[in-house]
N, C-alpha and C positions, 0 to 999 in steps of 0.2 A: 556476494550474490551467488557465486558458484556453490558455496556451502548450502545455501538455501535451496538451490536446485537439487543437490544430492539428498537433502532431507525430504523434499517433496516427492521425489520419485518413488520411494517405498510407501509413502503415505497414499499416493494416488493408486499404486498397485494394490494396497490393502483395501482401499475403498472399492476398487473395481472387483477384487476377489469377493468381497462381501456382497456386492450387488449380484455378481454372477451366481454365488452360492444361494442367495435367496431366490433368484429366478429358477435355478435348477431344482430347488425343493418346493416349487409352487404346487399348489393343489391342482391336480389334473382331473379331468372327467373320469369318474369311476366306471370301469368296464367290468362286466361279469366274466367269470371263467367258463361260461357255457360253451362257446365255440371251441375253445382249446380242449376242454374235457371231452366234448363229442368227438373231436379228431383223435384224441388219445384212445378213446374207447374203440374207434374203428381200427386204429393201428394195432391194438392188443388183439382184437378179433382176427385180423389178418395174420398176425404172428402165430396165434394159436392154431389156425387152420394149417399153416405151413409146418408147424412142429408136430402135428398129429398125423401127417401123411406118411411118416416113416423115413428112416435114414436110407439113402441110396447105397446099395451094396451090402446092406446088413441082412 
């Protein structure tokens, strides 16, 4: 009986890992990159404004 328990532990772990893997790779709702790209554009504009103001002490 003990041998059967030691054989079932890895089997149960493998099944659990397979279920978790399929759950982790499930299809999620697709979201566009619009808000992220808008935020990045604002960030770039702010950085360009700061870099064109001139270096202090130069």
